[in-house]
C-alpha positions, 0 to 999 in steps of 0.5 A: 738852916744847915750851913756848910762852909768850905775853905782851902787854905792852910794858913790863918788870915782874915778870910779864915777868921771870917769863916770861923766868926760866921760859923760861931755866930750862926751856930749861936743863933740856932743854925747848924754849921759845918766846915770842910777844910784842908787837913791840918789847917789852922782853921780846922784846929781853931774850929774844932777847939770852938766846938764846930764840926769839921771835915778834914780833906786833901783840898788840892786840885789834883783831888777834885773828883774825890773831893766832890764825891766826898762833899756830896756825901757830906751834903746829903748826910748832914741835910745841908741847905746851903753851901758857902765857898771861899777859896779857889779850889774849894769853890770849884769842888764845893760849887759843883758838889752843891749843884750836883746835890741840888743845894743852894750855893753862895760864893764869897770873894775876899780878895782883889785879884780879878777872876779869869775870863775863860769859859770855865771861870765864867761858869764857876761864877755863874752857878752861885745863887749869890756872891758875897763881896767883903767890900765895894772895891771887891764888888767893883773888881768882880763887875769889871770882870764880867760877873753878874752884878745882880748876884752880888751883895756886900757884907763886910768882915768884922771884928769880935769886940768881945775879944778885942777890948781896949782894957786888955793889958799890954806886955811891955814888961815881958818884952822889957820895953819901957812905957816911954818907948814908942812902938810901931807895929803890924800884925798882918800875914807876911805876904808880898802884897801886905807891904811889910818890906816898905815899913822895914825900909821906912824904919831906917829913916824913922829911927834916925829922927826918933828912937822907937821900936818896930814890932811884928806879929805873924808866922815867919820861918828863919830864911824869911825872917832874915830876908825881911830883917835885911831891909833894916840897917844893921845899927837899927836891927836890935830895935826890930821885934818879930814875935812870930805867931801870936794867939793874943793879938789884942795884947799885941795891939795894946802894946803898939802905939802906932799901927802901920798897914802898908798893904797895897792890894787889900779886899778889906783888911781884918788886921787893920780893923782889929787895930782900929777896934783897939783904938790904935792910931793907924797909918795906911796905904792910900788905896781905894779899899781904905777910902770906904772907911778911913778919912785922912786926918780924922781916923787915920793917916794915908801914905803913898803905896810902896813909898817908904819915904812918905810912910816914914814922914807920916809915922814921924808926924804921929810919933811927934804928936801925942794929941793927934795919936789920941784923936785918930785912935779914938775916932778909929775905934768909933768907926770900927764899932759902928761898921764892923761888929760881928753882930752886924755881919751875922745879921746881914749874912743870916738875912742873905742866907734866908733869902737864898734858901727860900728863893723860888 
């Protein structure tokens, strides 16, 4: 098959990671995979570096006519069989281009924001041959928004287990943090719904009970960094480490003793899956998405969403109990390996694409 992915966003996150992993996996299986994405996006850089053919363009609403014309040209010149779209702008442009070019269309849905109910939105969710949701929770949101459930299928995102291997070395020496010092960490993108502010607020009460370090990996500009740090009392700010963007997330996760995921709106949570793959004990917000694969007290601990006090309470329990940390980490790793491998994701996606391409 000749497969064409479109993706709008410039930043890097679970969604873009999914696109790249799928492209590489399907390419390894003998399919031709091409990506169209925003000029100077992180996905463009990583895809080109990985040997994927990339078309860069100005993926903004104001350029819809030009984008559609260019996509149609690419679809025809590359003899594309199936177009897969991911974000809002590219799903409009890519969806219309696929239909005008007479090609099959798959729409991915990665987040929990309900689609609008206007006629144009209904139209854009009507034209795909198949809609892939990354979790049951995302599927439920779409059904409740009026999307045809017969078009929906669930294929969870995945973690590259070849890259996220527990045996990787940490970098405590680089940070001059002793092996005895416990580190709480988070590696998700800095956005409001990821809930980092609640972890920062909780760190005040955690630090009063148990000396530890709080570590973040993720791109932040200086004004945002200062704003986030303001949630921590001055006496504890020297124990908060902002690493910025890191390409060595496996090493970051190996350095972390407890992974905290305070997101309160999550389609699945790639950063969480990566931490679980690295056998990190995880504490997460008690939201429906995580109920699909986190069992409280077995492979993770729940705390109330947007509740710094309950978050702090659960993290202190983990800080004080090494045996519990080891149990949760081991079980988390087993869950990730069983349910969220790239090979499983690629197999399910390839099967779905073949069914779509060969459907009458």
